[in-house]
C-alpha positions as CSV (number, residue, x, y, z in Angstrom):
1,M,52.1,-52.9,-48.0
2,S,50.7,-55.5,-50.2
3,A,49.9,-58.6,-49.1
4,G,52.4,-61.0,-48.4
5,A,55.2,-58.1,-47.7
6,G,55.4,-56.7,-44.5
7,P,58.0,-55.4,-41.7
8,A,57.0,-58.9,-40.0
9,D,58.8,-60.7,-42.9
10,G,61.6,-58.5,-43.4
11,W,59.9,-57.2,-46.4
12,E,58.2,-53.6,-46.6
13,F,57.2,-51.4,-49.7
14,R,58.2,-47.6,-48.4
15,R,56.7,-44.6,-50.5
16,V,60.4,-42.2,-50.9
17,T,61.1,-39.3,-52.2
18,I,64.0,-38.7,-54.7
19,D,65.9,-37.1,-52.3
20,D,65.4,-40.0,-49.5
21,P,69.0,-41.4,-48.9
22,L,67.4,-45.2,-49.8
23,V,67.1,-43.8,-53.5
24,E,71.0,-43.2,-53.5
25,Q,71.6,-46.6,-54.2
26,L,68.7,-46.7,-57.1
27,L,69.8,-43.7,-58.6
28,R,73.8,-44.8,-58.9
29,E,73.2,-48.3,-60.1
30,L,70.6,-47.2,-62.5
31,T,72.7,-44.5,-63.9
32,H,75.5,-47.2,-64.1
33,E,73.3,-49.2,-66.1
34,Y,72.3,-46.8,-68.8
35,V,75.8,-45.1,-69.2
36,T,77.0,-49.0,-70.0
37,R,74.5,-50.0,-72.1
38,Y,73.6,-46.6,-74.2
39,G,76.9,-44.7,-73.5
40,P,77.6,-41.2,-71.4
41,E,74.8,-39.8,-73.1
42,A,72.0,-41.5,-71.1
43,H,73.5,-40.2,-67.9
44,Q,70.9,-37.4,-68.7
45,E,68.0,-39.8,-68.4
46,M,68.3,-39.2,-64.8
47,T,68.3,-35.9,-64.6
48,R,65.1,-35.5,-67.2
49,Y,62.3,-35.2,-64.9
50,P,62.0,-32.9,-61.9
51,A,61.8,-34.6,-58.6
52,G,58.2,-33.6,-58.4
53,D,56.8,-35.5,-61.0
54,F,57.6,-38.6,-58.6
55,A,55.4,-37.3,-56.0
56,E,51.8,-37.7,-54.9
57,P,49.4,-37.0,-55.5
58,H,50.3,-37.5,-59.1
59,G,53.2,-39.8,-59.0
60,V,55.0,-42.2,-56.7
61,L,58.3,-43.4,-55.8
62,L,58.4,-47.0,-54.3
63,L,61.3,-49.0,-52.9
64,L,61.2,-52.5,-51.7
65,L,63.2,-53.0,-48.7
66,E,64.4,-56.5,-47.4
67,D,65.3,-56.0,-43.4
68,G,65.6,-52.7,-43.9
69,E,67.7,-52.3,-47.2
70,P,66.7,-51.3,-50.8
71,V,66.4,-54.1,-53.0
72,A,64.1,-53.1,-55.6
73,G,62.1,-50.0,-56.5
74,G,60.4,-48.2,-59.4
75,A,58.0,-45.2,-59.9
76,Y,55.6,-44.0,-61.8
77,K,54.4,-40.1,-62.9
78,R,51.6,-38.5,-64.5
79,Y,51.2,-38.9,-67.9
80,D,47.6,-37.7,-68.8
81,D,44.4,-37.5,-66.6
82,R,43.8,-41.1,-66.5
83,T,47.7,-42.9,-67.7
84,A,50.9,-43.0,-65.7
85,E,54.2,-43.7,-66.9
86,V,56.4,-46.3,-65.3
87,K,59.7,-45.2,-64.7
88,R,62.9,-45.9,-62.6
89,M,62.4,-49.6,-62.4
90,W,65.6,-50.8,-60.6
91,T,66.8,-54.0,-58.7
92,H,69.7,-54.1,-56.9
93,S,72.1,-55.9,-58.9
94,A,72.8,-58.5,-56.0
95,H,69.6,-59.1,-55.9
96,R,68.3,-59.9,-59.4
97,R,66.5,-63.0,-60.7
98,R,64.1,-63.1,-57.5
99,G,61.1,-61.7,-59.1
100,L,61.8,-58.6,-57.1
101,A,60.9,-56.4,-60.1
102,R,57.7,-58.0,-60.6
103,R,56.7,-57.4,-57.2
104,V,57.5,-53.9,-57.5
105,L,55.7,-53.7,-60.7
106,A,52.5,-54.9,-59.3
107,E,52.6,-52.7,-56.1
108,L,52.6,-49.8,-58.6
109,E,50.3,-51.0,-60.6
110,R,48.1,-51.6,-57.2
111,T,48.9,-48.0,-56.2
112,A,48.4,-46.4,-59.3
113,A,44.8,-47.9,-59.6
114,A,44.3,-46.7,-56.2
115,A,45.0,-43.2,-57.3
116,G,42.5,-43.3,-59.9
117,Y,45.0,-44.3,-63.3
118,T,42.9,-46.7,-65.3
119,R,46.5,-47.4,-67.7
120,F,49.9,-47.6,-67.6
121,H,52.4,-46.8,-70.2
122,L,56.3,-47.2,-70.1
123,T,59.3,-47.4,-72.5
124,T,62.2,-49.3,-72.0
125,G,65.6,-49.5,-74.0
126,P,66.3,-51.8,-77.3
127,R,69.2,-53.1,-75.1
128,Q,67.5,-54.4,-71.9
129,P,66.0,-57.5,-72.9
130,E,65.4,-58.1,-69.1
131,A,62.8,-55.3,-68.8
132,R,61.3,-56.3,-72.1
133,N,60.6,-59.8,-71.2
134,L,59.6,-58.6,-68.0
135,Y,56.6,-56.3,-69.3
136,L,55.6,-58.9,-71.6
137,A,55.4,-61.5,-68.7
138,A,53.5,-59.2,-66.4
139,G,50.6,-58.4,-69.1
140,Y,51.4,-55.6,-70.7
141,T,50.8,-54.8,-74.6
142,P,53.9,-54.2,-76.8
143,L,52.7,-51.1,-79.1
144,F,55.7,-52.0,-81.3
145,D,56.2,-54.8,-83.4
146,V,57.9,-57.5,-81.1
147,S,59.7,-59.7,-84.1
148,A,61.5,-57.1,-85.3
149,D,65.0,-56.4,-84.2
150,P,64.9,-54.2,-81.1
151,L,67.9,-51.9,-81.9
152,T,66.0,-50.8,-85.2
153,I,63.2,-49.8,-83.0
154,G,64.4,-47.4,-80.4
155,P,62.5,-46.9,-77.3
156,L,60.2,-49.9,-77.1
157,P,56.8,-48.9,-75.8
158,F,54.5,-50.7,-73.7
159,E,50.9,-50.4,-72.2
160,K,48.6,-51.7,-69.5
161,H,45.2,-51.5,-68.6
162,L,44.7,-51.2,-64.6
163,P,41.8,-52.5,-63.1
164,V,39.0,-49.7,-62.1
165,L,39.0,-49.4,-58.4
166,T,35.4,-49.0,-56.9
167,T,34.9,-47.4,-53.3
168,T,32.0,-48.5,-51.1
169,S,30.5,-46.4,-49.0
């Protein structure tokens, strides 16, 4: 848990596996969002990666719980030895515009840095302007021409260098 998010104040970050019942709503809403924006073929995105990709030690799936209920979440998986790839960012439709995705992203960054990753990579779809804006606001470097029409680019890649955490003995 990060500072300011703990069970005492009703907020908790929880590491879960893809088959945890608390993840069901995330997967259902995210699948609906993808299919609504990109059509039926987008359904395949949710089964594209094996569940183990989001498991420790190389990956993590986090949920942000408010009073025990999942309100936001996200994951990362190994991209290469030093890079983790952000996937499955989600905010419950009833809880958007509260800064929850930003909190999840910051916790994913902290968790990945603690696991030894030094870079985050991600792509978001061209029909997800709110995701694009989140990553820009969170200090991610766009690896595409931000002045171009996103629909002419396809997936929008970003990167962010994470702080190197040193351990003290």
